[in-house]
ROSE-4610 file (N, C-alpha, C; in Angstrom, 1 decimal, always signed):
// ROSE-4610
residu = [M/M/M/M/M/M/E/E/E/D/D/D/N/N/N/F/F/F/E/E/E/N/N/N/E/E/E/E/E/E/R/R/R/Y/Y/Y/F/F/F/K/K/K/A/A/A/K/K/K/K/K/K/R/R/R/V/V/V/E/E/E/E/E/E/M/M/M/K/K/K/G/G/G/F/F/F/Y/Y/Y/G/G/G/N/N/N/L/L/L/T/T/T/S/S/S/Y/Y/Y/I/I/I/V/V/V/V/V/V/N/N/N/C/C/C/V/V/V/L/L/L/F/F/F/V/V/V/I/I/I/N/N/N/M/M/M/V/V/V/T/T/T/S/S/S/P/P/P/Q/Q/Q/Y/Y/Y/L/L/L/W/W/W/F/F/F/F/F/F/W/W/W/P/P/P/L/L/L/L/L/L/G/G/G/W/W/W/G/G/G/I/I/I/G/G/G/V/V/V/V/V/V/F/F/F/H/H/H/G/G/G/I/I/I/K/K/K/V/V/V/F/F/F/N/N/N/Y/Y/Y/M/M/M/P/P/P/F/F/F/L/L/L/G/G/G/K/K/K/D/D/D/W/W/W/E/E/E/E/E/E/R/R/R/K/K/K/I/I/I/K/K/K/E/E/E/F/F/F/M/M/M/E/E/E/K/K/K/E/E/E/E/E/E/Q/Q/Q/T/T/T/K/K/K/S/S/S/S/S/S/W/W/W/Q/Q/Q]
num = [1/1/1/2/2/2/3/3/3/4/4/4/5/5/5/6/6/6/7/7/7/8/8/8/9/9/9/10/10/10/11/11/11/12/12/12/13/13/13/14/14/14/15/15/15/16/16/16/17/17/17/18/18/18/19/19/19/20/20/20/21/21/21/22/22/22/23/23/23/24/24/24/25/25/25/26/26/26/27/27/27/28/28/28/29/29/29/30/30/30/31/31/31/32/32/32/33/33/33/34/34/34/35/35/35/36/36/36/37/37/37/38/38/38/39/39/39/40/40/40/41/41/41/42/42/42/43/43/43/44/44/44/45/45/45/46/46/46/47/47/47/48/48/48/49/49/49/50/50/50/51/51/51/52/52/52/53/53/53/54/54/54/55/55/55/56/56/56/57/57/57/58/58/58/59/59/59/60/60/60/61/61/61/62/62/62/63/63/63/64/64/64/65/65/65/66/66/66/67/67/67/68/68/68/69/69/69/70/70/70/71/71/71/72/72/72/73/73/73/74/74/74/75/75/75/76/76/76/77/77/77/78/78/78/79/79/79/80/80/80/81/81/81/82/82/82/83/83/83/84/84/84/85/85/85/86/86/86/87/87/87/88/88/88/89/89/89/90/90/90/91/91/91/92/92/92/93/93/93/94/94/94/95/95/95/96/96/96/97/97/97/98/98/98/99/99/99/100/100/100/101/101/101/102/102/102]
x = [+2.6/+2.2/+2.3/+1.8/+1.8/+3.2/+4.1/+5.5/+6.1/+5.8/+6.3/+5.9/+4.6/+4.1/+4.9/+5.1/+5.9/+7.3/+7.9/+9.3/+9.4/+8.4/+8.4/+8.2/+7.3/+7.0/+8.2/+8.9/+10.1/+11.2/+11.4/+12.3/+12.0/+10.7/+10.2/+10.5/+10.3/+10.5/+12.0/+12.9/+14.3/+14.8/+14.2/+14.6/+14.1/+12.9/+12.4/+13.3/+13.7/+14.5/+15.9/+16.4/+17.7/+17.6/+16.4/+16.2/+16.1/+15.4/+15.3/+16.6/+17.5/+18.8/+19.6/+19.5/+20.2/+19.7/+18.4/+17.8/+18.3/+18.4/+19.0/+20.4/+21.2/+22.6/+22.7/+21.9/+22.0/+21.5/+20.5/+20.0/+21.1/+21.8/+22.9/+24.0/+24.4/+25.4/+25.0/+23.8/+23.3/+23.4/+22.9/+23.0/+24.4/+25.3/+26.7/+27.3/+27.0/+27.6/+27.0/+25.7/+25.1/+25.5/+25.4/+25.8/+27.2/+28.1/+29.5/+29.9/+29.2/+29.4/+29.0/+27.9/+27.4/+28.4/+28.9/+29.9/+31.2/+31.6/+32.8/+32.6/+31.4/+31.2/+31.2/+30.5/+30.5/+31.9/+32.7/+34.1/+34.9/+34.7/+35.5/+35.1/+33.8/+33.3/+33.7/+33.6/+33.8/+35.2/+35.9/+37.3/+38.1/+38.5/+39.3/+40.7/+41.2/+42.5/+42.5/+41.4/+41.3/+40.3/+40.7/+39.8/+39.1/+38.1/+37.4/+36.4/+36.0/+35.0/+35.5/+36.9/+37.5/+37.1/+36.9/+36.6/+35.2/+34.1/+32.9/+32.9/+33.6/+33.8/+34.4/+35.5/+36.2/+35.3/+34.8/+34.0/+32.8/+32.0/+30.8/+31.2/+32.3/+32.8/+33.1/+33.7/+34.0/+32.7/+31.7/+30.4/+29.7/+29.8/+29.3/+30.0/+31.3/+32.0/+31.6/+31.5/+31.0/+29.6/+28.7/+27.4/+27.4/+28.2/+28.3/+28.8/+29.8/+30.3/+29.3/+28.5/+27.4/+26.3/+25.9/+24.7/+25.1/+26.3/+26.7/+27.5/+27.4/+28.0/+29.5/+30.2/+31.6/+32.4/+32.2/+32.9/+33.6/+34.9/+35.5/+35.7/+35.8/+36.0/+34.7/+33.8/+32.6/+31.4/+31.4/+30.2/+29.1/+28.1/+26.9/+27.4/+28.3/+28.7/+29.4/+30.2/+31.0/+30.0/+28.9/+27.9/+27.2/+26.8/+26.1/+27.0/+28.3/+29.2/+29.4/+29.5/+29.7/+28.4/+27.3/+26.0/+26.0/+26.3/+26.3/+27.3/+28.5/+29.6/+29.1/+28.5/+28.0/+26.9/+26.0/+24.9/+25.5/+26.5/+27.1/+27.8/+28.5/+29.2/+28.2/+27.1/+26.1/+25.5/+25.2/+24.6/+25.6/+26.9/+27.9/+27.9/+27.9/+27.9/+26.7/+25.5/+24.3/+24.4/+24.9/+25.0/+26.0/+27.1/+28.1/+27.6/+26.6/+26.0/+25.0/+24.5/+23.4/+24.0]
y = [+171.5/+172.9/+173.5/+172.8/+173.3/+173.6/+172.6/+172.8/+174.0/+174.3/+175.5/+176.8/+176.8/+178.0/+178.1/+177.0/+177.0/+177.5/+177.0/+177.4/+178.9/+179.4/+180.8/+181.7/+181.2/+181.9/+182.0/+180.8/+180.8/+181.7/+181.7/+182.6/+184.1/+184.4/+185.7/+186.2/+185.3/+185.7/+185.8/+185.0/+185.1/+186.5/+186.8/+188.1/+189.3/+189.2/+190.2/+190.4/+189.3/+189.4/+190.1/+189.7/+190.3/+191.8/+192.2/+193.7/+194.4/+193.8/+194.4/+194.5/+193.5/+193.6/+194.7/+194.9/+195.9/+197.3/+197.4/+198.7/+199.0/+198.0/+198.2/+198.7/+198.1/+198.5/+200.0/+200.3/+201.7/+202.7/+202.3/+203.2/+203.4/+202.3/+202.4/+203.3/+203.1/+203.9/+205.4/+205.7/+207.1/+207.7/+207.0/+207.5/+207.8/+206.8/+206.9/+208.2/+208.5/+209.7/+210.9/+211.0/+212.2/+212.5/+211.5/+211.7/+212.1/+211.5/+211.8/+213.1/+213.6/+214.9/+216.0/+215.7/+216.6/+216.6/+215.4/+215.3/+216.1/+216.0/+216.7/+218.2/+218.7/+220.1/+220.5/+219.8/+220.1/+220.1/+219.1/+219.0/+220.3/+220.6/+221.8/+223.1/+223.2/+224.4/+224.5/+223.4/+223.4/+223.2/+222.3/+222.0/+221.5/+222.4/+222.0/+221.5/+221.8/+221.3/+219.8/+219.3/+217.8/+217.2/+216.3/+215.7/+214.4/+214.6/+213.5/+212.8/+213.5/+213.0/+211.7/+211.5/+210.4/+209.1/+209.1/+207.8/+207.2/+208.0/+207.4/+207.1/+207.9/+207.6/+206.2/+206.0/+204.7/+203.5/+203.7/+202.6/+202.2/+203.2/+202.9/+202.5/+203.0/+202.6/+201.1/+200.6/+199.1/+198.4/+198.8/+198.1/+198.2/+199.4/+199.5/+198.6/+198.5/+197.6/+196.1/+195.7/+194.3/+194.1/+195.1/+195.0/+194.8/+195.6/+195.5/+194.2/+193.7/+192.4/+191.3/+191.4/+190.4/+190.5/+191.7/+192.0/+191.6/+191.9/+191.7/+190.4/+189.5/+188.2/+188.2/+189.1/+189.1/+188.5/+187.3/+186.5/+185.4/+185.6/+184.6/+183.2/+183.3/+182.0/+181.4/+182.2/+181.6/+182.1/+182.3/+182.9/+181.8/+182.2/+181.4/+180.1/+180.3/+179.2/+178.2/+178.6/+177.7/+176.9/+177.6/+177.0/+175.9/+176.2/+175.2/+174.0/+174.3/+173.2/+172.3/+172.9/+172.1/+171.2/+171.8/+171.1/+169.9/+170.1/+168.9/+167.9/+168.4/+167.5/+166.6/+167.2/+166.5/+165.5/+165.9/+165.1/+163.8/+164.1/+163.0/+162.0/+162.5/+161.7/+160.8/+161.5/+160.7/+159.6/+159.9/+159.0/+157.8/+158.1/+157.0/+156.2/+156.8/+156.1/+155.1/+155.6/+154.8/+153.6/+153.9/+152.8/+151.7/+152.2/+151.2/+150.3/+150.8/+150.0/+149.0/+149.2/+148.3/+147.2]
z = [+74.8/+74.8/+76.2/+77.2/+78.5/+79.0/+78.6/+79.0/+78.4/+77.2/+76.5/+77.2/+77.7/+78.4/+79.7/+80.4/+81.7/+81.4/+80.4/+80.0/+79.7/+78.9/+78.6/+79.9/+80.7/+82.0/+82.9/+82.9/+83.7/+83.2/+81.9/+81.2/+81.5/+81.4/+81.7/+83.1/+84.1/+85.5/+85.7/+85.1/+85.2/+84.6/+83.5/+82.8/+83.6/+84.2/+85.0/+86.3/+86.9/+88.1/+87.7/+86.6/+86.1/+85.9/+85.3/+85.1/+86.4/+87.4/+88.7/+89.4/+89.2/+89.8/+89.2/+87.9/+87.2/+87.6/+87.7/+88.2/+89.6/+90.5/+91.8/+91.8/+90.9/+90.8/+90.3/+89.2/+88.7/+89.7/+90.5/+91.6/+92.6/+93.0/+93.9/+93.4/+92.1/+91.4/+91.4/+91.0/+91.0/+92.4/+93.4/+94.8/+95.2/+94.8/+95.1/+94.5/+93.3/+92.6/+93.2/+93.4/+93.9/+95.3/+96.2/+97.6/+97.7/+97.0/+97.1/+96.5/+95.5/+95.0/+96.1/+96.7/+97.8/+99.0/+99.3/+100.4/+100.0/+98.7/+98.3/+98.5/+98.0/+98.2/+99.6/+100.5/+101.9/+102.5/+102.1/+102.6/+102.1/+100.9/+100.4/+101.0/+101.3/+102.0/+103.4/+104.2/+105.6/+106.1/+105.5/+105.9/+104.7/+103.8/+102.7/+103.0/+104.2/+104.6/+104.9/+105.3/+105.5/+104.6/+103.7/+102.7/+103.3/+104.1/+104.7/+103.7/+102.7/+101.8/+101.1/+101.1/+100.5/+101.1/+102.4/+103.2/+102.8/+102.8/+102.4/+100.9/+100.1/+98.7/+98.5/+99.2/+99.1/+99.6/+100.8/+101.4/+100.6/+100.2/+99.4/+98.0/+97.5/+96.2/+96.1/+97.2/+97.2/+97.1/+97.9/+97.8/+96.4/+95.8/+94.4/+93.4/+93.6/+92.7/+92.9/+94.1/+94.3/+93.9/+94.1/+93.6/+92.1/+91.4/+89.9/+89.4/+90.2/+89.8/+89.9/+91.0/+91.2/+90.1/+89.9/+88.9/+87.5/+87.1/+85.7/+85.5/+86.6/+86.5/+86.1/+86.6/+86.3/+87.5/+87.7/+88.7/+88.0/+87.6/+86.8/+87.5/+88.8/+89.5/+90.0/+90.6/+91.2/+90.6/+89.3/+88.6/+88.3/+87.6/+87.4/+86.5/+85.6/+84.7/+85.6/+86.5/+87.4/+88.3/+88.8/+89.6/+88.8/+87.6/+86.8/+86.4/+86.1/+85.8/+87.1/+88.2/+89.5/+89.8/+89.6/+89.8/+88.9/+87.6/+86.6/+87.0/+87.4/+87.9/+89.0/+90.0/+91.2/+90.8/+90.0/+89.5/+88.8/+87.9/+87.2/+88.1/+89.1/+90.1/+90.9/+91.2/+92.0/+91.1/+89.9/+89.0/+88.8/+88.6/+88.5/+89.8/+90.9/+92.2/+92.3/+91.9/+91.9/+91.0/+89.8/+88.8/+89.2/+89.9/+90.3/+91.5/+92.3/+93.4/+92.9/+91.7/+91.2/+90.4]
């Protein structure tokens, strides 16, 4: 019974952490959109002949993309599943090494 409570509590905290990560991403995305819209307007009003707003749009955009990849676990090569498979693999190898020494 106690173990079930611990398991539920652990799942709750993992889910809560995930929600916080998603909130952080959506806050970053919202800021990105609002700030870059303002920069676009400032650029068009002050110097429409040179489109400088593109540089912060690109730089910050790269950061937003990587943030989204991390938050939504879209890392096909080094994602959470890969991590867990590697951990199991190393644990099994260690167990085999121990059993061969005994």
